[in-house]
NUTITI-649829 format. One record per residue (C-alpha): residue number from 1; residue in three letters; x, y, z. Coordinates in steps of 0.2 Angstrom, whole numbers, plus 5000, padded with zeros to 4 digits. Example, Ala and Ser with C-alpha at 12.3 -4.5 7.8 and 13.67 -1.06 7.14 Angstrom:
    k    r     X     Y     Z
    1  ALA  5062  4978  5039
    2  SER  5068  4995  5036
! end
This chain:
    k    r     X     Y     Z
    1  UNK  4779  4984  4366
    2  UNK  4774  4966  4362
    3  UNK  4760  4955  4369
    4  UNK  4767  4944  4383
    5  UNK  4756  4929  4384
    6  UNK  4765  4921  4398
    7  UNK  4764  4936  4409
    8  UNK  4746  4938  4405
    9  UNK  4742  4920  4409
   10  UNK  4752  4920  4425
   11  UNK  4743  4936  4431
   12  UNK  4727  4928  4427
   13  UNK  4730  4910  4433
   14  UNK  4714  4902  4439
   15  UNK  4703  4916  4433
   16  UNK  4690  4919  4420
   17  UNK  4688  4933  4408
   18  UNK  4673  4936  4397
   19  UNK  4670  4947  4382
   20  UNK  4652  4952  4381
   21  UNK  4645  4961  4366
   22  UNK  4642  4959  4347
   23  UNK  4653  4952  4333
   24  UNK  4667  4965  4337
   25  UNK  4669  4956  4354
   26  UNK  4670  4940  4345
   27  UNK  4684  4948  4334
   28  UNK  4694  4953  4350
   29  UNK  4691  4936  4358
   30  UNK  4698  4927  4343
   31  UNK  4713  4938  4343
   32  UNK  4716  4935  4361
   33  UNK  4715  4916  4361
   34  UNK  4727  4916  4346
   35  UNK  4739  4927  4355
   36  UNK  4738  4916  4370
   37  UNK  4740  4899  4361
   38  UNK  4755  4906  4351
   39  UNK  4763  4911  4368
   40  UNK  4761  4894  4376
   41  UNK  4759  4882  4361
   42  UNK  4763  4867  4372
   43  UNK  4749  4870  4384
   44  UNK  4734  4859  4382
   45  UNK  4719  4869  4376
   46  UNK  4700  4864  4377
   47  UNK  4689  4874  4365
   48  UNK  4671  4872  4367
   49  UNK  4662  4869  4351
   50  UNK  4647  4881  4346
   51  UNK  4630  4873  4341
   52  UNK  4620  4883  4329
   53  UNK  4604  4876  4322
   54  UNK  4610  4859  4327
   55  UNK  4626  4860  4318
   56  UNK  4643  4861  4327
   57  UNK  4656  4874  4323
   58  UNK  4673  4878  4328
   59  UNK  4672  4896  4335
   60  UNK  4689  4900  4329
   61  UNK  4683  4899  4311
   62  UNK  4664  4902  4313
   63  UNK  4656  4914  4301
   64  UNK  4651  4930  4310
   65  UNK  4633  4928  4305
   66  UNK  4633  4911  4313
   67  UNK  4639  4917  4329
   68  UNK  4625  4929  4330
   69  UNK  4614  4913  4334
   70  UNK  4625  4906  4347
   71  UNK  4627  4912  4365
   72  UNK  4644  4908  4371
   73  UNK  4660  4900  4366
   74  UNK  4674  4896  4379
   75  UNK  4693  4892  4378
   76  UNK  4702  4884  4393
   77  UNK  4721  4884  4394
   78  UNK  4723  4870  4406
   79  UNK  4740  4873  4413
   80  UNK  4735  4890  4419
   81  UNK  4717  4886  4422
   82  UNK  4712  4902  4413
   83  UNK  4696  4902  4404
   84  UNK  4692  4915  4390
   85  UNK  4673  4917  4386
   86  UNK  4664  4926  4373
   87  UNK  4645  4930  4377
   88  UNK  4635  4936  4362
   89  UNK  4624  4951  4367
   90  UNK  4621  4964  4353
   91  UNK  4614  4978  4364
   92  UNK  4619  4972  4382
   93  UNK  4601  4975  4387
   94  UNK  4588  4962  4383
   95  UNK  4579  4958  4367
   96  UNK  4564  4947  4370
   97  UNK  4551  4938  4360
   98  UNK  4533  4943  4364
   99  UNK  4516  4942  4356
  100  UNK  4519  4959  4347
  101  UNK  4536  4953  4341
  102  UNK  4554  4956  4346
  103  UNK  4555  4969  4360
  104  UNK  4571  4979  4364
  105  UNK  4570  4982  4382
  106  UNK  4581  4997  4386
  107  UNK  4579  4995  4405
  108  UNK  4581  4976  4407
  109  UNK  4597  4965  4408
  110  UNK  4593  4947  4413
  111  UNK  4610  4940  4407
  112  UNK  4619  4949  4420
  113  UNK  4618  4934  4432
  114  UNK  4630  4925  4421
  115  UNK  4642  4940  4418
  116  UNK  4645  4945  4436
  117  UNK  4653  4928  4441
  118  UNK  4668  4932  4430
  119  UNK  4685  4939  4436
  120  UNK  4687  4951  4421
  121  UNK  4673  4958  4410
  122  UNK  4676  4967  4394
  123  UNK  4660  4975  4387
  124  UNK  4656  4982  4370
  125  UNK  4640  4988  4361
  126  UNK  4636  4999  4347
  127  UNK  4636  4990  4330
  128  UNK  4618  4985  4330
  129  UNK  4610  5001  4338
  130  UNK  4608  5010  4322
  131  UNK  4603  4995  4310
  132  UNK  4586  4997  4301
  133  UNK  4576  4986  4289
  134  UNK  4579  4968  4288
  135  UNK  4595  4969  4298
  136  UNK  4587  4977  4313
  137  UNK  4585  4963  4327
  138  UNK  4570  4970  4335
  139  UNK  4552  4976  4331
  140  UNK  4548  4987  4346
  141  UNK  4557  4997  4359
  142  UNK  4551  4996  4377
  143  UNK  4556  5009  4391
  144  UNK  4546  5005  4407
  145  UNK  4528  5003  4402
  146  UNK  4530  5013  4386
  147  UNK  4531  5003  4369
  148  UNK  4538  5012  4354
  149  UNK  4539  5007  4336
  150  UNK  4556  5017  4335
  151  UNK  4565  5032  4343
  152  UNK  4581  5042  4340
  153  UNK  4594  5028  4340
  154  UNK  4608  5038  4349
  155  UNK  4596  5042  4363
  156  UNK  4591  5024  4364
  157  UNK  4609  5019  4365
  158  UNK  4612  5031  4379
  159  UNK  4597  5024  4389
  160  UNK  4602  5006  4386
  161  UNK  4620  5010  4391
  162  UNK  4614  5019  4406
  163  UNK  4605  5004  4411
  164  UNK  4621  4994  4409
  165  UNK  4630  5006  4420
  166  UNK  4617  5005  4434
  167  UNK  4618  4986  4433
  168  UNK  4637  4987  4436
  169  UNK  4634  4999  4451
  170  UNK  4621  4987  4458
  171  UNK  4627  4970  4454
  172  UNK  4646  4969  4451
  173  UNK  4658  4967  4466
  174  UNK  4672  4976  4458
  175  UNK  4684  4970  4472
  176  UNK  4682  4953  4464
  177  UNK  4677  4957  4446
  178  UNK  4687  4970  4435
  179  UNK  4676  4979  4422
  180  UNK  4682  4986  4406
  181  UNK  4672  4994  4392
  182  UNK  4679  4993  4374
  183  UNK  4678  5010  4365
  184  UNK  4668  5012  4349
  185  UNK  4675  5002  4335
  186  UNK  4675  5012  4319
  187  UNK  4670  5008  4301
  188  UNK  4678  5013  4285
  189  UNK  4664  5015  4272
  190  UNK  4666  5034  4268
  191  UNK  4682  5041  4261
  192  UNK  4677  5059  4266
  193  UNK  4680  5054  4284
  194  UNK  4699  5052  4280
  195  UNK  4700  5065  4266
  196  UNK  4698  5054  4251
  197  UNK  4681  5060  4244
  198  UNK  4674  5047  4232
  199  UNK  4681  5032  4241
  200  UNK  4666  5021  4246
  201  UNK  4674  5007  4256
  202  UNK  4690  5000  4262
  203  UNK  4692  4987  4248
  204  UNK  4708  4995  4240
  205  UNK  4715  5002  4256
  206  UNK  4732  4995  4260
  207  UNK  4740  5008  4271
  208  UNK  4736  5016  4287
  209  UNK  4732  5034  4288
  210  UNK  4747  5045  4292
  211  UNK  4748  5055  4308
  212  UNK  4739  5053  4324
  213  UNK  4722  5062  4320
  214  UNK  4707  5057  4310
  215  UNK  4698  5070  4300
  216  UNK  4681  5066  4305
  217  UNK  4684  5066  4323
  218  UNK  4677  5054  4336
  219  UNK  4660  5046  4332
  220  UNK  4645  5053  4342
  221  UNK  4643  5036  4350
  222  UNK  4660  5039  4359
  223  UNK  4654  5054  4368
  224  UNK  4639  5044  4374
  225  UNK  4651  5031  4381
  226  UNK  4661  5044  4389
  227  UNK  4646  5052  4397
  228  UNK  4639  5036  4404
  229  UNK  4656  5029  4411
  230  UNK  4659  5045  4421
  231  UNK  4642  5043  4429
  232  UNK  4646  5025  4435
  233  UNK  4651  5025  4453
  234  UNK  4661  5009  4453
  235  UNK  4678  5008  4443
  236  UNK  4675  5004  4425
  237  UNK  4691  5006  4414
  238  UNK  4689  5012  4396
  239  UNK  4699  5002  4383
  240  UNK  4701  5017  4372
  241  UNK  4703  5009  4355
  242  UNK  4693  5021  4344
  243  UNK  4706  5034  4337
  244  UNK  4720  5021  4334
  245  UNK  4707  5010  4325
  246  UNK  4701  5025  4314
  247  UNK  4719  5026  4308
  248  UNK  4718  5008  4301
  249  UNK  4707  5009  4286
  250  UNK  4719  4995  4279
  251  UNK  4715  4983  4293
  252  UNK  4698  4976  4288
  253  UNK  4695  4959  4280
  254  UNK  4686  4969  4266
  255  UNK  4679  4957  4252
  256  UNK  4692  4944  4257
  257  UNK  4681  4935  4271
  258  UNK  4671  4919  4272
  259  UNK  4654  4926  4268
  260  UNK  4660  4936  4252
  261  UNK  4653  4953  4257
  262  UNK  4661  4969  4258
  263  UNK  4667  4971  4277
  264  UNK  4674  4987  4283
  265  UNK  4667  4984  4300
  266  UNK  4677  4969  4307
  267  UNK  4695  4967  4308
  268  UNK  4708  4955  4302
  269  UNK  4716  4942  4314
  270  UNK  4731  4943  4316
  271  UNK  4730  4962  4315
  272  UNK  4723  4978  4324
  273  UNK  4713  4968  4337
  274  UNK  4730  4961  4343
  275  UNK  4734  4979  4347
  276  UNK  4718  4980  4357
  277  UNK  4723  4965  4367
  278  UNK  4740  4973  4370
  279  UNK  4731  4987  4378
  280  UNK  4720  4975  4388
  281  UNK  4736  4966  4394
  282  UNK  4744  4982  4400
  283  UNK  4728  4985  4410
  284  UNK  4727  4967  4417
  285  UNK  4745  4966  4422
  286  UNK  4745  4982  4431
  287  UNK  4730  4977  4442
  288  UNK  4735  4972  4459
! end
């Protein structure tokens, strides 16, 4: 099965699709717009530039660390009037600057007023929930009136994702807006997970894992996603990319990326994320 960009665009003519999440969402967005452009190369494209710290960047080549400081980037394929957005939200729930510092509010989603106007929403979150130290993007956690310095991260993820699920039920008109949740995107920093003890990252991996199973099994966060999704009343479709991505230890940019750091978290474009978008395309083109 190959990605059919013309069919995808014809199905979505006049509509807006938005990826909402962390840099893995940016990864999938970049893949999709490249696939669409290559399918209709003669179509005029308008690509919004991204402003970060008063500097202008092309979002197709922007450093992942730079996009963290931006909010949205948009591509419009004029002939089809299809807009493809990416909205940066590491946790889906809010992080707000307050007197005490940056507060992760597990029961608050203020950006939803923007999201719910889309025709298709593809959500993703997990990458930043377990971060600690300088990379942790918050100082405190708030649940209701309770302020915490920290808590079990998997439980925090469950509470935050449940808040998102309640937002979908309360705010999204699923007769107009289709909602998908991207499964957990895996990392490859521990060879024990694929039966290669002693391997510490993906830097020398050039072949996918043989077979259709991953020795370590699904990450715990995947079970949280499954539990939350089954308790949402409105239809939310799981874009189940986890296992197929676990098998692709060879598909990361590794040390060959623009910021010269070992990266076994994100994915090469073109590459695995094109497969994710094939799955997305099947889902979209099957909708009535």
